[in-house]
mmCIF file as Biopython writes it, N, C-alpha, C and O atoms, coordinates in Angstrom:
data_model
#
loop_
_atom_site.group_PDB
_atom_site.id
_atom_site.type_symbol
_atom_site.label_atom_id
_atom_site.label_alt_id
_atom_site.label_comp_id
_atom_site.label_asym_id
_atom_site.label_entity_id
_atom_site.label_seq_id
_atom_site.pdbx_PDB_ins_code
_atom_site.Cartn_x
_atom_site.Cartn_y
_atom_site.Cartn_z
_atom_site.occupancy
_atom_site.B_iso_or_equiv
_atom_site.auth_seq_id
_atom_site.auth_asym_id
_atom_site.pdbx_PDB_model_num
ATOM 1   N N  . SER A ? 1  ? 26.777  -16.412 -21.074 1.0 0.0 1  A 1 
ATOM 2   C CA . SER A ? 1  ? 26.046  -15.066 -21.628 1.0 0.0 1  A 1 
ATOM 3   C C  . SER A ? 1  ? 24.993  -15.036 -20.318 1.0 0.0 1  A 1 
ATOM 4   O O  . SER A ? 1  ? 24.917  -14.303 -19.332 1.0 0.0 1  A 1 
ATOM 5   N N  . GLU A ? 2  ? 24.465  -15.825 -20.641 1.0 0.0 2  A 1 
ATOM 6   C CA . GLU A ? 2  ? 23.111  -15.788 -19.793 1.0 0.0 2  A 1 
ATOM 7   C C  . GLU A ? 2  ? 23.245  -15.556 -18.242 1.0 0.0 2  A 1 
ATOM 8   O O  . GLU A ? 2  ? 22.485  -14.803 -17.633 1.0 0.0 2  A 1 
ATOM 9   N N  . VAL A ? 3  ? 24.135  -16.169 -17.725 1.0 0.0 3  A 1 
ATOM 10  C CA . VAL A ? 3  ? 24.346  -16.042 -16.373 1.0 0.0 3  A 1 
ATOM 11  C C  . VAL A ? 3  ? 24.817  -14.578 -16.376 1.0 0.0 3  A 1 
ATOM 12  O O  . VAL A ? 3  ? 24.325  -13.827 -15.534 1.0 0.0 3  A 1 
ATOM 13  N N  . ARG A ? 4  ? 25.345  -14.303 -16.881 1.0 0.0 4  A 1 
ATOM 14  C CA . ARG A ? 4  ? 26.090  -12.592 -16.815 1.0 0.0 4  A 1 
ATOM 15  C C  . ARG A ? 4  ? 24.917  -11.566 -17.097 1.0 0.0 4  A 1 
ATOM 16  O O  . ARG A ? 4  ? 24.986  -10.517 -16.456 1.0 0.0 4  A 1 
ATOM 17  N N  . ARG A ? 5  ? 23.702  -11.740 -18.086 1.0 0.0 5  A 1 
ATOM 18  C CA . ARG A ? 5  ? 22.477  -11.598 -18.170 1.0 0.0 5  A 1 
ATOM 19  C C  . ARG A ? 5  ? 21.844  -11.534 -17.067 1.0 0.0 5  A 1 
ATOM 20  O O  . ARG A ? 5  ? 21.391  -10.437 -16.739 1.0 0.0 5  A 1 
ATOM 21  N N  . ARG A ? 6  ? 21.670  -12.550 -16.308 1.0 0.0 6  A 1 
ATOM 22  C CA . ARG A ? 6  ? 20.851  -12.855 -15.267 1.0 0.0 6  A 1 
ATOM 23  C C  . ARG A ? 6  ? 21.234  -11.796 -14.145 1.0 0.0 6  A 1 
ATOM 24  O O  . ARG A ? 6  ? 20.455  -10.993 -13.630 1.0 0.0 6  A 1 
ATOM 25  N N  . ARG A ? 7  ? 22.877  -11.985 -13.807 1.0 0.0 7  A 1 
ATOM 26  C CA . ARG A ? 7  ? 23.592  -10.979 -12.591 1.0 0.0 7  A 1 
ATOM 27  C C  . ARG A ? 7  ? 23.158  -9.782  -13.369 1.0 0.0 7  A 1 
ATOM 28  O O  . ARG A ? 7  ? 22.790  -8.942  -12.548 1.0 0.0 7  A 1 
ATOM 29  N N  . PHE A ? 8  ? 23.029  -9.294  -14.672 1.0 0.0 8  A 1 
ATOM 30  C CA . PHE A ? 8  ? 23.082  -7.866  -14.468 1.0 0.0 8  A 1 
ATOM 31  C C  . PHE A ? 8  ? 21.168  -7.299  -13.989 1.0 0.0 8  A 1 
ATOM 32  O O  . PHE A ? 8  ? 20.814  -6.404  -13.221 1.0 0.0 8  A 1 
ATOM 33  N N  . PHE A ? 9  ? 20.400  -8.177  -14.746 1.0 0.0 9  A 1 
ATOM 34  C CA . PHE A ? 9  ? 19.095  -7.888  -14.187 1.0 0.0 9  A 1 
ATOM 35  C C  . PHE A ? 9  ? 18.717  -8.459  -12.996 1.0 0.0 9  A 1 
ATOM 36  O O  . PHE A ? 9  ? 17.518  -8.679  -12.824 1.0 0.0 9  A 1 
ATOM 37  N N  . GLU A ? 10 ? 19.436  -8.713  -12.221 1.0 0.0 10 A 1 
ATOM 38  C CA . GLU A ? 10 ? 19.135  -9.325  -10.874 1.0 0.0 10 A 1 
ATOM 39  C C  . GLU A ? 10 ? 18.353  -8.056  -9.951  1.0 0.0 10 A 1 
ATOM 40  O O  . GLU A ? 10 ? 17.178  -7.991  -9.589  1.0 0.0 10 A 1 
ATOM 41  N N  . PRO A ? 11 ? 19.633  -6.967  -9.699  1.0 0.0 11 A 1 
ATOM 42  C CA . PRO A ? 11 ? 19.093  -6.274  -8.600  1.0 0.0 11 A 1 
ATOM 43  C C  . PRO A ? 11 ? 17.712  -5.221  -9.341  1.0 0.0 11 A 1 
ATOM 44  O O  . PRO A ? 11 ? 17.088  -4.483  -8.578  1.0 0.0 11 A 1 
ATOM 45  N N  . LYS A ? 12 ? 17.365  -5.260  -10.799 1.0 0.0 12 A 1 
ATOM 46  C CA . LYS A ? 12 ? 15.877  -4.582  -10.799 1.0 0.0 12 A 1 
ATOM 47  C C  . LYS A ? 12 ? 15.102  -5.540  -10.391 1.0 0.0 12 A 1 
ATOM 48  O O  . LYS A ? 12 ? 14.184  -5.002  -9.773  1.0 0.0 12 A 1 
ATOM 49  N N  . SER A ? 13 ? 14.946  -6.883  -10.401 1.0 0.0 13 A 1 
ATOM 50  C CA . SER A ? 13 ? 14.197  -7.486  -10.474 1.0 0.0 13 A 1 
ATOM 51  C C  . SER A ? 13 ? 13.803  -7.646  -8.414  1.0 0.0 13 A 1 
ATOM 52  O O  . SER A ? 13 ? 12.725  -7.992  -7.930  1.0 0.0 13 A 1 
ATOM 53  N N  . ILE A ? 14 ? 14.686  -7.380  -7.880  1.0 0.0 14 A 1 
ATOM 54  C CA . ILE A ? 14 ? 15.131  -7.329  -6.390  1.0 0.0 14 A 1 
ATOM 55  C C  . ILE A ? 14 ? 13.990  -6.036  -6.306  1.0 0.0 14 A 1 
ATOM 56  O O  . ILE A ? 14 ? 12.790  -5.966  -6.039  1.0 0.0 14 A 1 
ATOM 57  N N  . GLU A ? 15 ? 14.853  -5.251  -6.614  1.0 0.0 15 A 1 
ATOM 58  C CA . GLU A ? 15 ? 13.800  -3.821  -6.284  1.0 0.0 15 A 1 
ATOM 59  C C  . GLU A ? 15 ? 12.232  -3.865  -6.358  1.0 0.0 15 A 1 
ATOM 60  O O  . GLU A ? 15 ? 11.507  -3.367  -5.497  1.0 0.0 15 A 1 
ATOM 61  N N  . ARG A ? 16 ? 11.693  -4.660  -7.726  1.0 0.0 16 A 1 
ATOM 62  C CA . ARG A ? 16 ? 10.510  -5.222  -7.783  1.0 0.0 16 A 1 
ATOM 63  C C  . ARG A ? 16 ? 10.291  -5.292  -7.006  1.0 0.0 16 A 1 
ATOM 64  O O  . ARG A ? 16 ? 9.565   -4.427  -6.517  1.0 0.0 16 A 1 
ATOM 65  N N  . LYS A ? 17 ? 10.725  -6.349  -6.267  1.0 0.0 17 A 1 
ATOM 66  C CA . LYS A ? 17 ? 9.934   -7.675  -5.790  1.0 0.0 17 A 1 
ATOM 67  C C  . LYS A ? 17 ? 9.849   -6.724  -4.066  1.0 0.0 17 A 1 
ATOM 68  O O  . LYS A ? 17 ? 8.974   -6.890  -3.216  1.0 0.0 17 A 1 
ATOM 69  N N  . LYS A ? 18 ? 11.003  -5.794  -3.981  1.0 0.0 18 A 1 
ATOM 70  C CA . LYS A ? 18 ? 10.601  -5.121  -2.517  1.0 0.0 18 A 1 
ATOM 71  C C  . LYS A ? 18 ? 9.616   -4.371  -2.420  1.0 0.0 18 A 1 
ATOM 72  O O  . LYS A ? 18 ? 8.792   -4.386  -1.506  1.0 0.0 18 A 1 
ATOM 73  N N  . LYS A ? 19 ? 9.638   -3.404  -3.703  1.0 0.0 19 A 1 
ATOM 74  C CA . LYS A ? 19 ? 8.092   -2.530  -4.014  1.0 0.0 19 A 1 
ATOM 75  C C  . LYS A ? 19 ? 6.833   -3.118  -3.931  1.0 0.0 19 A 1 
ATOM 76  O O  . LYS A ? 19 ? 5.781   -2.589  -3.574  1.0 0.0 19 A 1 
ATOM 77  N N  . LYS A ? 20 ? 7.156   -4.905  -4.501  1.0 0.0 20 A 1 
ATOM 78  C CA . LYS A ? 20 ? 5.637   -5.356  -4.269  1.0 0.0 20 A 1 
ATOM 79  C C  . LYS A ? 20 ? 5.416   -5.877  -3.112  1.0 0.0 20 A 1 
ATOM 80  O O  . LYS A ? 20 ? 4.248   -6.191  -2.881  1.0 0.0 20 A 1 
ATOM 81  N N  . ALA A ? 21 ? 6.601   -6.159  -1.892  1.0 0.0 21 A 1 
ATOM 82  C CA . ALA A ? 21 ? 6.385   -6.081  -0.522  1.0 0.0 21 A 1 
ATOM 83  C C  . ALA A ? 21 ? 6.294   -5.133  -0.133  1.0 0.0 21 A 1 
ATOM 84  O O  . ALA A ? 21 ? 5.294   -5.237  0.578   1.0 0.0 21 A 1 
ATOM 85  N N  . ALA A ? 22 ? 6.619   -4.204  -0.060  1.0 0.0 22 A 1 
ATOM 86  C CA . ALA A ? 22 ? 6.195   -2.950  0.472   1.0 0.0 22 A 1 
ATOM 87  C C  . ALA A ? 22 ? 4.784   -2.733  -0.096  1.0 0.0 22 A 1 
ATOM 88  O O  . ALA A ? 22 ? 4.021   -2.195  0.706   1.0 0.0 22 A 1 
ATOM 89  N N  . LYS A ? 23 ? 4.442   -2.928  -0.887  1.0 0.0 23 A 1 
ATOM 90  C CA . LYS A ? 23 ? 2.867   -2.353  -1.016  1.0 0.0 23 A 1 
ATOM 91  C C  . LYS A ? 23 ? 2.279   -3.268  -0.592  1.0 0.0 23 A 1 
ATOM 92  O O  . LYS A ? 23 ? 1.071   -3.043  -0.519  1.0 0.0 23 A 1 
ATOM 93  N N  . ARG A ? 24 ? 2.699   -4.611  -0.137  1.0 0.0 24 A 1 
ATOM 94  C CA . ARG A ? 24 ? 1.538   -6.052  0.463   1.0 0.0 24 A 1 
ATOM 95  C C  . ARG A ? 24 ? 0.978   -4.870  1.493   1.0 0.0 24 A 1 
ATOM 96  O O  . ARG A ? 24 ? -0.042  -4.214  1.701   1.0 0.0 24 A 1 
ATOM 97  N N  . ARG A ? 25 ? 2.740   -5.092  2.151   1.0 0.0 25 A 1 
ATOM 98  C CA . ARG A ? 25 ? 3.000   -4.420  3.990   1.0 0.0 25 A 1 
ATOM 99  C C  . ARG A ? 25 ? 1.613   -3.101  4.446   1.0 0.0 25 A 1 
ATOM 100 O O  . ARG A ? 25 ? 0.770   -3.086  5.343   1.0 0.0 25 A 1 
ATOM 101 N N  . LYS A ? 26 ? 1.954   -2.108  3.297   1.0 0.0 26 A 1 
ATOM 102 C CA . LYS A ? 26 ? 0.786   -1.173  3.399   1.0 0.0 26 A 1 
ATOM 103 C C  . LYS A ? 26 ? -0.675  -1.280  2.943   1.0 0.0 26 A 1 
ATOM 104 O O  . LYS A ? 26 ? -1.371  -0.279  3.113   1.0 0.0 26 A 1 
ATOM 105 N N  . SER A ? 27 ? -1.230  -2.379  2.380   1.0 0.0 27 A 1 
ATOM 106 C CA . SER A ? 27 ? -2.363  -3.026  2.567   1.0 0.0 27 A 1 
ATOM 107 C C  . SER A ? 27 ? -2.767  -3.752  3.253   1.0 0.0 27 A 1 
ATOM 108 O O  . SER A ? 27 ? -3.990  -3.797  3.389   1.0 0.0 27 A 1 
ATOM 109 N N  . LEU A ? 28 ? -1.731  -4.843  4.157   1.0 0.0 28 A 1 
ATOM 110 C CA . LEU A ? 28 ? -1.787  -5.731  5.086   1.0 0.0 28 A 1 
ATOM 111 C C  . LEU A ? 28 ? -2.266  -4.484  6.099   1.0 0.0 28 A 1 
ATOM 112 O O  . LEU A ? 28 ? -3.426  -4.513  6.509   1.0 0.0 28 A 1 
ATOM 113 N N  . LYS A ? 29 ? -1.580  -3.637  6.412   1.0 0.0 29 A 1 
ATOM 114 C CA . LYS A ? 29 ? -1.703  -3.096  7.867   1.0 0.0 29 A 1 
ATOM 115 C C  . LYS A ? 29 ? -2.782  -2.151  7.304   1.0 0.0 29 A 1 
ATOM 116 O O  . LYS A ? 29 ? -2.863  -1.269  8.159   1.0 0.0 29 A 1 
ATOM 117 N N  . GLU A ? 30 ? -3.784  -1.826  6.169   1.0 0.0 30 A 1 
ATOM 118 C CA . GLU A ? 30 ? -4.464  -0.989  6.247   1.0 0.0 30 A 1 
ATOM 119 C C  . GLU A ? 30 ? -5.753  -2.404  6.161   1.0 0.0 30 A 1 
ATOM 120 O O  . GLU A ? 30 ? -6.577  -1.936  6.947   1.0 0.0 30 A 1 
ATOM 121 N N  . THR A ? 31 ? -6.136  -3.263  5.867   1.0 0.0 31 A 1 
ATOM 122 C CA . THR A ? 31 ? -6.738  -3.953  5.692   1.0 0.0 31 A 1 
ATOM 123 C C  . THR A ? 31 ? -7.067  -4.546  7.504   1.0 0.0 31 A 1 
ATOM 124 O O  . THR A ? 31 ? -8.146  -4.806  8.036   1.0 0.0 31 A 1 
ATOM 125 N N  . MET A ? 32 ? -5.597  -4.601  8.098   1.0 0.0 32 A 1 
ATOM 126 C CA . MET A ? 32 ? -5.974  -4.473  9.632   1.0 0.0 32 A 1 
ATOM 127 C C  . MET A ? 32 ? -6.180  -3.340  10.703  1.0 0.0 32 A 1 
ATOM 128 O O  . MET A ? 32 ? -6.327  -3.641  11.888  1.0 0.0 32 A 1 
ATOM 129 N N  . ARG A ? 33 ? -6.190  -2.111  10.300  1.0 0.0 33 A 1 
ATOM 130 C CA . ARG A ? 33 ? -6.605  -1.118  10.304  1.0 0.0 33 A 1 
ATOM 131 C C  . ARG A ? 33 ? -8.074  -1.264  10.337  1.0 0.0 33 A 1 
ATOM 132 O O  . ARG A ? 33 ? -8.622  -1.085  11.425  1.0 0.0 33 A 1 
ATOM 133 N N  . ASN A ? 34 ? -8.893  -1.605  9.168   1.0 0.0 34 A 1 
ATOM 134 C CA . ASN A ? 34 ? -10.611 -1.377  8.808   1.0 0.0 34 A 1 
ATOM 135 C C  . ASN A ? 34 ? -10.986 -3.071  9.783   1.0 0.0 34 A 1 
ATOM 136 O O  . ASN A ? 34 ? -12.060 -3.491  10.214  1.0 0.0 34 A 1 
ATOM 137 N N  . GLU A ? 35 ? -9.895  -3.549  9.828   1.0 0.0 35 A 1 
ATOM 138 C CA . GLU A ? 35 ? -10.626 -5.311  10.882  1.0 0.0 35 A 1 
ATOM 139 C C  . GLU A ? 35 ? -10.715 -4.178  12.263  1.0 0.0 35 A 1 
ATOM 140 O O  . GLU A ? 35 ? -11.877 -3.899  12.559  1.0 0.0 35 A 1 
ATOM 141 N N  . GLU A ? 36 ? -9.972  -3.716  12.856  1.0 0.0 36 A 1 
ATOM 142 C CA . GLU A ? 36 ? -9.881  -2.931  13.947  1.0 0.0 36 A 1 
ATOM 143 C C  . GLU A ? 36 ? -11.167 -2.171  14.122  1.0 0.0 36 A 1 
ATOM 144 O O  . GLU A ? 36 ? -11.918 -2.467  15.051  1.0 0.0 36 A 1 
ATOM 145 N N  . ARG A ? 37 ? -11.497 -1.081  13.166  1.0 0.0 37 A 1 
ATOM 146 C CA . ARG A ? 37 ? -12.902 -0.623  13.177  1.0 0.0 37 A 1 
ATOM 147 C C  . ARG A ? 37 ? -14.190 -1.186  13.349  1.0 0.0 37 A 1 
ATOM 148 O O  . ARG A ? 37 ? -15.235 -0.906  13.936  1.0 0.0 37 A 1 
ATOM 149 N N  . GLU A ? 38 ? -13.807 -1.941  12.739  1.0 0.0 38 A 1 
ATOM 150 C CA . GLU A ? 38 ? -15.653 -3.077  12.724  1.0 0.0 38 A 1 
ATOM 151 C C  . GLU A ? 38 ? -15.176 -3.566  13.979  1.0 0.0 38 A 1 
ATOM 152 O O  . GLU A ? 38 ? -15.844 -4.379  14.619  1.0 0.0 38 A 1 
#
């Protein structure tokens, strides 16, 4: 049952990871822009 549960919850965790990665990417781009300005 645990394996089934894991499989069921995996998509949500992957979505969360993707969202976190997107946020990280955005913040990285912003910091790079800030460094370029200075």
